[in-house]
C-alpha positions as CSV (number, residue, x, y, z in Angstrom):
1,M,-10.4,-139.6,46.0
2,K,-13.2,-140.6,48.6
3,E,-12.2,-141.4,52.1
4,K,-12.9,-144.7,53.2
5,I,-12.6,-145.3,57.2
6,L,-11.4,-148.6,58.3
7,S,-13.0,-149.0,61.8
8,K,-13.2,-153.0,62.5
9,K,-9.4,-153.6,62.6
10,K,-9.1,-153.1,66.3
11,N,-7.6,-156.5,66.9
12,G,-3.9,-155.5,67.6
13,M,-3.8,-156.8,71.2
14,A,-5.1,-160.3,69.9
15,V,-2.7,-160.5,67.1
16,L,0.1,-159.4,69.3
17,L,-0.7,-162.1,71.9
18,L,-1.0,-164.8,69.0
19,S,2.4,-163.7,67.8
20,L,3.7,-164.2,71.0
21,L,2.3,-167.6,71.2
22,I,3.5,-168.7,67.9
23,Y,6.9,-167.8,68.8
24,A,6.8,-169.8,72.1
25,A,5.4,-172.8,70.2
26,A,8.3,-172.2,67.6
27,I,10.7,-172.0,70.2
28,A,9.6,-175.2,71.9
29,A,9.3,-177.0,68.3
30,T,13.1,-175.9,67.7
31,V,14.3,-177.4,70.8
32,I,12.1,-180.7,71.0
33,G,13.4,-180.8,67.0
34,G,16.8,-180.4,67.9
35,M,16.9,-183.2,70.6
36,M,14.9,-185.7,67.8
37,A,17.6,-184.7,65.4
38,D,20.4,-185.4,67.9
39,A,18.6,-188.8,68.7
40,G,18.8,-189.8,64.7
41,K,15.0,-189.0,64.1
42,N,13.4,-186.8,61.3
43,P,14.4,-183.2,61.6
44,V,11.2,-182.0,60.3
45,L,9.9,-180.6,63.6
46,L,13.4,-178.3,64.1
47,V,13.1,-177.2,60.3
48,I,9.6,-176.1,61.0
49,G,10.5,-174.4,64.2
50,I,13.5,-172.4,62.5
51,I,11.2,-171.2,59.7
52,V,8.4,-170.1,62.1
53,L,11.1,-168.2,64.2
54,F,12.4,-166.4,61.0
55,T,8.9,-165.4,59.8
56,A,6.5,-164.7,62.5
57,W,8.0,-161.3,63.0
58,L,6.2,-160.3,59.6
59,L,2.9,-159.9,61.7
60,W,4.4,-157.3,63.6
61,P,4.6,-154.4,61.3
62,G,0.6,-154.8,60.9
63,L,0.3,-153.6,64.2
64,K,-0.6,-149.9,64.2
65,V,-1.3,-147.8,67.5
66,L,-3.1,-144.3,67.0
67,R,-3.7,-141.8,69.8
68,P,-6.8,-139.5,69.7
69,Q,-6.8,-136.9,66.7
70,E,-4.4,-139.0,64.8
71,A,-5.0,-140.6,61.4
72,L,-3.0,-143.3,59.4
73,V,-3.6,-143.5,55.6
74,L,-2.6,-146.9,54.1
75,T,-2.2,-148.0,50.7
76,L,-1.2,-151.7,49.6
77,F,0.9,-152.0,46.4
78,G,0.1,-148.4,45.5
79,K,-3.9,-148.9,46.1
80,Y,-5.4,-146.9,48.6
81,V,-6.9,-149.2,51.1
82,G,-8.6,-146.9,53.7
83,T,-7.6,-144.7,57.0
84,L,-7.4,-145.5,60.4
85,K,-8.8,-142.9,62.5
86,E,-10.3,-143.8,65.8
87,P,-7.6,-144.3,68.8
88,G,-6.7,-147.7,69.2
89,F,-4.5,-150.8,68.6
90,Y,-5.0,-152.2,65.2
91,F,-3.8,-154.9,62.8
92,V,-3.8,-154.3,59.4
93,N,-2.2,-156.3,56.2
94,P,1.6,-156.1,57.2
95,F,2.4,-154.9,53.4
96,C,0.0,-152.0,53.8
97,T,2.2,-148.8,54.0
98,A,1.4,-145.5,55.6
99,V,1.4,-142.3,53.4
100,N,1.8,-138.9,54.6
101,P,3.7,-136.8,51.7
102,A,4.4,-133.8,54.6
103,A,5.6,-135.7,57.0
104,K,8.8,-134.0,57.2
105,T,7.8,-130.6,56.1
106,K,8.2,-128.2,58.7
107,L,6.0,-124.9,58.7
108,N,5.8,-121.8,61.1
109,Q,2.9,-123.1,62.8
110,S,2.0,-124.6,66.3
111,G,2.7,-128.2,66.9
112,D,5.1,-128.4,63.7
113,V,7.8,-126.0,64.4
114,N,11.5,-126.5,63.5
115,H,13.0,-125.1,66.6
116,G,16.7,-125.5,64.9
117,G,16.0,-122.3,63.3
118,L,14.1,-121.9,59.7
119,P,15.6,-120.6,56.7
120,K,14.3,-117.1,55.4
121,G,13.3,-116.7,52.0
122,S,9.5,-118.7,52.0
123,S,6.5,-117.1,53.3
124,A,6.2,-120.2,55.4
125,E,9.6,-120.8,56.1
126,I,9.7,-124.4,55.0
127,N,12.3,-126.7,55.9
128,I,12.9,-130.2,55.4
129,N,14.7,-131.8,58.1
130,V,15.9,-135.2,56.6
131,E,17.8,-136.4,59.8
132,E,14.6,-136.4,61.7
133,A,12.4,-139.5,61.2
134,A,9.1,-138.2,60.9
135,T,6.0,-140.2,61.6
136,K,3.5,-141.0,58.7
137,K,0.6,-140.4,60.9
138,I,-1.8,-137.5,60.4
139,S,-2.6,-135.1,63.0
140,L,-6.3,-134.2,63.1
141,K,-5.8,-131.4,65.7
142,I,-6.5,-127.9,65.0
143,M,-3.4,-126.0,64.3
144,T,-2.0,-122.7,63.5
145,L,-0.4,-121.5,60.6
146,S,1.4,-118.1,61.0
147,N,2.9,-117.0,57.8
148,N,5.5,-114.2,57.6
149,R,4.6,-110.6,57.1
150,Q,3.8,-109.8,53.5
151,K,4.3,-106.4,52.1
152,I,0.9,-105.4,49.5
153,N,-0.4,-102.5,48.2
154,D,-3.6,-101.2,49.2
155,C,-6.4,-100.2,46.6
156,L,-4.9,-96.7,46.8
157,G,-1.8,-98.2,45.9
158,N,0.1,-97.6,49.4
159,P,2.5,-100.3,50.5
160,I,1.5,-102.0,53.7
161,E,2.7,-104.8,55.6
162,I,0.5,-107.5,57.0
163,G,0.3,-110.6,58.8
164,I,-2.0,-113.3,59.5
165,A,-2.5,-116.6,61.6
166,V,-4.8,-119.3,60.1
167,T,-6.4,-122.1,62.1
168,W,-6.9,-124.9,60.4
169,R,-7.4,-129.2,60.6
170,I,-7.6,-131.9,58.2
171,T,-11.1,-133.2,57.5
172,D,-10.7,-135.7,54.8
173,T,-7.3,-137.4,54.9
174,A,-7.7,-139.4,51.4
175,K,-7.9,-135.7,49.9
176,A,-4.9,-134.2,51.8
177,V,-2.8,-136.9,50.8
178,F,-3.7,-137.9,47.0
179,N,-5.4,-134.7,45.7
180,V,-2.0,-132.5,46.2
181,D,1.6,-133.1,46.6
182,N,2.2,-131.7,49.6
183,Y,-0.9,-130.2,51.7
184,K,1.0,-128.2,54.1
185,E,2.8,-126.3,51.8
186,F,-0.3,-125.9,49.6
187,L,-2.2,-124.3,52.5
188,S,0.8,-121.7,53.1
189,L,1.1,-120.7,49.4
190,Q,-3.0,-120.6,49.1
191,C,-3.0,-118.3,52.5
192,D,-0.4,-116.0,50.7
193,S,-2.4,-115.7,47.5
194,A,-5.9,-115.2,49.4
195,L,-4.2,-112.2,51.7
196,R,-3.1,-110.5,48.3
197,N,-6.3,-111.0,46.6
198,I,-8.5,-109.7,49.5
199,V,-6.3,-106.9,50.9
200,R,-5.8,-105.2,47.6
201,L,-9.8,-104.5,47.8
202,Y,-9.2,-102.1,50.7
203,P,-7.5,-99.0,52.0
204,Y,-5.4,-98.9,55.1
205,D,-7.6,-96.4,56.6
206,V,-11.1,-95.1,55.6
207,A,-11.2,-93.4,52.2
208,P,-13.7,-91.4,50.1
209,N,-15.4,-92.9,47.0
210,V,-13.8,-96.6,47.5
211,D,-16.1,-99.5,47.1
212,T,-14.9,-102.6,49.2
213,T,-17.9,-105.0,48.7
214,G,-18.1,-104.9,45.1
215,D,-21.8,-103.5,44.9
216,G,-20.9,-100.6,43.2
217,V,-21.8,-98.2,46.2
218,A,-18.9,-96.4,48.2
219,D,-18.6,-97.6,51.9
220,E,-16.3,-96.9,54.7
221,G,-14.6,-100.2,54.7
222,S,-10.8,-100.4,55.8
223,L,-8.1,-102.5,56.8
224,R,-7.7,-101.0,60.1
225,G,-11.6,-100.3,60.9
226,S,-13.0,-103.6,59.4
227,S,-10.5,-105.9,60.5
228,D,-13.1,-108.4,61.3
229,T,-14.9,-108.1,58.0
230,V,-11.5,-108.4,56.5
231,A,-10.4,-111.5,58.3
232,T,-13.5,-113.1,57.4
233,R,-13.4,-112.5,53.6
234,I,-9.8,-114.0,53.9
235,R,-11.2,-117.1,55.4
236,D,-13.4,-117.5,53.0
237,E,-11.1,-116.9,50.1
238,I,-8.7,-119.5,51.8
239,Q,-11.5,-122.1,52.4
240,A,-12.6,-122.0,48.6
241,R,-9.2,-122.8,47.6
242,V,-8.4,-125.5,49.8
243,D,-11.5,-127.7,49.7
244,E,-9.8,-130.0,47.3
245,A,-7.0,-130.9,49.8
246,G,-9.6,-131.8,52.6
247,I,-8.6,-129.1,54.8
248,E,-11.2,-126.9,56.9
249,V,-10.1,-123.3,57.7
250,V,-11.5,-122.5,61.2
251,E,-10.6,-119.0,61.6
252,A,-8.5,-116.4,60.2
253,R,-7.0,-113.4,61.8
254,I,-5.0,-110.5,61.3
255,T,-2.0,-110.2,63.5
256,Y,0.1,-107.5,62.1
257,L,-0.9,-104.1,60.2
258,A,1.4,-101.5,59.3
259,Y,2.3,-99.1,56.6
260,A,5.5,-100.2,55.1
261,P,8.5,-98.5,56.4
262,E,9.2,-96.4,53.3
263,I,6.1,-94.4,53.8
264,A,5.3,-95.0,57.5
265,A,6.9,-91.3,58.4
266,V,5.1,-89.6,55.6
267,M,1.6,-91.1,57.0
268,L,2.5,-90.5,60.6
269,Q,2.7,-86.9,59.6
270,R,-0.3,-86.9,57.5
271,Q,-2.4,-88.5,60.3
272,Q,-0.6,-85.9,62.9
273,A,-2.1,-83.0,60.4
274,S,-5.2,-84.6,60.0
275,A,-5.5,-84.7,64.0
276,I,-4.4,-81.0,64.1
277,I,-6.9,-80.1,61.7
278,D,-9.9,-81.7,63.3
279,A,-8.6,-80.0,66.8
280,R,-8.5,-76.8,65.3
281,K,-12.1,-77.0,64.0
282,M,-13.2,-78.0,67.3
283,I,-11.5,-75.0,69.1
284,V,-12.9,-72.5,66.4
285,D,-16.2,-73.9,66.7
286,G,-16.0,-73.4,70.6
287,A,-14.6,-69.9,70.1
288,V,-17.2,-68.8,67.7
289,G,-19.9,-70.2,70.0
290,M,-18.5,-68.0,73.2
291,V,-17.9,-65.0,71.1
292,E,-21.8,-65.1,70.0
293,M,-22.9,-66.0,73.5
294,A,-20.7,-62.9,75.1
295,L,-22.3,-60.7,72.5
296,E,-25.8,-61.8,72.9
297,R,-25.5,-61.2,76.9
298,L,-23.9,-57.8,76.4
299,N,-27.0,-56.8,74.2
300,E,-29.4,-58.5,76.8
301,N,-28.2,-56.7,79.9
302,Q,-27.4,-53.6,77.9
303,V,-24.0,-53.6,79.6
304,V,-22.4,-51.3,76.6
305,T,-23.6,-50.4,73.4
306,L,-21.1,-51.2,70.6
307,D,-21.2,-50.0,67.1
308,E,-20.2,-52.7,64.4
309,E,-16.7,-51.3,64.0
310,R,-16.1,-52.1,67.9
311,K,-18.0,-55.4,67.7
312,A,-15.7,-56.5,65.0
313,A,-12.7,-55.5,67.0
314,M,-14.1,-57.3,69.9
315,V,-14.8,-60.5,68.1
316,S,-11.2,-60.4,66.5
317,N,-9.8,-60.0,69.9
318,L,-11.8,-62.9,71.6
319,L,-11.2,-64.8,68.9
320,V,-7.3,-64.5,69.2
321,V,-7.4,-65.0,72.8
322,L,-9.5,-68.2,72.6
323,C,-8.0,-69.8,69.6
324,G,-4.3,-68.8,70.5
325,N,-1.7,-71.4,71.3
326,H,-0.3,-69.3,74.1
327,D,-1.6,-67.5,77.2
328,A,-3.0,-64.1,76.3
329,Q,-0.9,-60.9,77.1
330,P,-4.0,-58.2,77.9
331,V,-3.3,-54.7,77.3
332,V,-5.1,-52.5,79.4
333,N,-6.6,-49.2,78.0
334,S,-7.2,-46.4,80.6
335,G,-8.1,-43.7,78.3
336,S,-11.3,-43.7,75.7
337,L,-12.8,-46.6,74.4
338,Y,-13.1,-44.5,70.9
């Protein structure tokens, strides 16, 4: 389906003024015809005036007003006529019907949120509010879709919770209306599917021997450290899926990322253990360097001459003091060193 823009229909004001003049003339004709009928003359003018009064309103359904960043898809007896996109006051065939299958669909997104409370159970919390008279106009503004957090296994099998926000807009109204049943629901489902496909390629944190790019070479990609790259891949994946719906995905961003509650505590302990090991390694490296420096300074200045056994004892004592968690409790030896 190819979009057809109707740009030469901006004569709504002229038709409105014409219809008012027709009504004025019809009222005058009805009054004059009534007076002529009372005088026994031919009541044709009265009949014509009454018919015009009851039929002239048929022009008004053809009057359409569009604000900036709005569109109206029109069909005539089931056939696609065209789309009104530019702001203005239009007059179209009064029998044309505006089509927007997603007019009453409420998604968890900016400009389209049902504030009365959305039911749980769907990724985008879709709700159809039948009581609300939804407009058939299609918004061309950039909107933000924020789907619910999903629980997905990363490439190592660890369950994580992740949420994304997708900014999007409609670029082809004909595709959005006629190529898919409901373009809002379609976009929401494609966002969920693309998110799962991309997240399964990455570990939560940097892991060895993991190829996230598909080139056969292990890299350091991760959900936590490569969020921009992951978001770009998610955006491209969604765009490839929604092209047929006339939707442009402007940007996709990760809004929430964490381990699932069932493993969060264990992963926290793992991170703490890793941090402790790194800290200990740094302490030991520093302590060994200080011991080496102390021995070198003693030898250079010939302060004291130590055999290998006493050097080993000194190194042991210094490492205990430098690597210990608590302050050292020195023991003073007032006797002989040997």
